[in-house]
N, C-alpha and C positions, 0 to 999 in steps of 0.2 A: 242345683249348682253350687249353692253356698254350702250344702252339707259336704259336698264332694271336697270343696276347697278347704273347709274347717277339719275334714278327716286327716288331712296331711299333718296337721299341728304345726309345729315350729319348722318343719321341713319346707314349708312354703316358701320361706324367707331364704333358705339356701338354694331352693330351685330357682326362685325369682333373681337371685343374686348371680347365679350361674348364666341363666338366660340373658340378663343384662350385660354382663361382662362378655360373653359370646358375641352378642350384638355389637359390643364396642371393637371387639376383634375384628368382625367383619366390615364394619363401618365406622373406622375410627373418626373420632371428633372430641373425644374426652368429656363426653356428656353422660353417656350410659354407664361408664366406668364409676362415676361418683354415685349414680343411683344404684349400681349393683353394691358399692362398698357400704351405703346406708342399709341396703337390705341384709346384707351380710352381718352388719354390726347389730341389727334387730334380731337376727337368727342367733348370734352368739349371746346376746343378753337374754334371750328367751330360753336358752339352754340352763341358765342360772336362775332366772326369775320367772315364777308362773303369773303371767298376766294375761288379761283377756285380749281378744284379737283387735278390740277397739283400741286399746292403749297401745298395742303394736303398731297399728296404723298410723297413730298419731305421732308415736316415736318415729316411725319411718319418714312422715312428712317433715318432722323437726330436723332429722338428720340430713334428708334430702335438701332442705333449705339452707341449712348450715353449711352443706358442701359447697355451695356456690361462692361465698367469699373465700374459701379455701381453695377452690379450683382457679379462681382468678389469680391468688396470691402465688400459687405454685406454678401456674401457667406463665406467668411473666418471668419468673426465675428461670424456667426451663429453655425459654426461647433464646437461641444462641445468634449471635450476629452472623449474617450471611456473607460469603465471600464474592457473591455477586448481587449487592444490594438494588441494582437497576435492572434484574433480570426481567421482570414482567412491565417495567416502566422504562424501556430504552430512552425515550425521548428526554425524561428528566436527567439523564447523564449528560445531556449536551448543554445545560444550563450554565452560563458562564464562558462557555468556549467560544473562540473565534473562528469563523469559516470564511470561505470565499464563494460568492454567489456564482451559481452554475447559470442561471437565467436571471434576467433583470426583475426586480421588483416594480411591478406596474399595477396601479390600483390596488395597492397593499397586498398584493400576491406574487410571489417568485418561487425560485427552488434552489436549493444548496445540495450539493453532493457530498455525502459523509460516508467514507468508505465505499461500498458498493451499492448504496442505497441513495436514491433521490427523495429529498425531504421538501415539503412544502412550508415555505416560511411566509410569514406575514410582518409588515413593517413599512416604513417610509419608502418611497420611490427611490430606488438607486439602480445603477447600472450594472450589468453583468461584470464579474471581476471584482466587484467592491468587497471589502472585508465587513463582515457583520459579526455582532456578538449576540448570542441567544440569551435573552432576558427571562423567558419562561416557556414551558411546553404545556401543551393542552392536547392530550391524545397523540395524534400523528402531526399536529400543528405545532410549528416552532415559530414564536415571536421574537423578533429581532430588532437590533438598532445598530446604525452605522457606527464604525469605529473610526478613530482618528489615523489608524495605521496606513 
């Protein structure tokens, strides 16, 4: 098996780079891309320098490890602000807002209607129709306090 791998010579790195980049295209996550680029870099250097496969493997490991901080630096710059920051955290968007209780809070549990959805709220006992302010959200549960309004 090793003889077969070594028979490809420097083309191993170009083949590995191609496979890793194709895997990145099929399952994007920006991880295989950097490994593919490290393999491509070793292949390009191998075109110029005649070095043993052990040195090539060490160079690949070094380039792959060096790509991690580069990936973090580039990845942070690429991320753009979303036009819907609360898309998957809808309840977090309600923090700081004031709503009217749909059902009274009894034993720290009640409901409030927001749009077409009924949300469970926790807070001090309050009658239905009271105005409450959302102080924090935990999943689908909203924590509220009474307001002076």
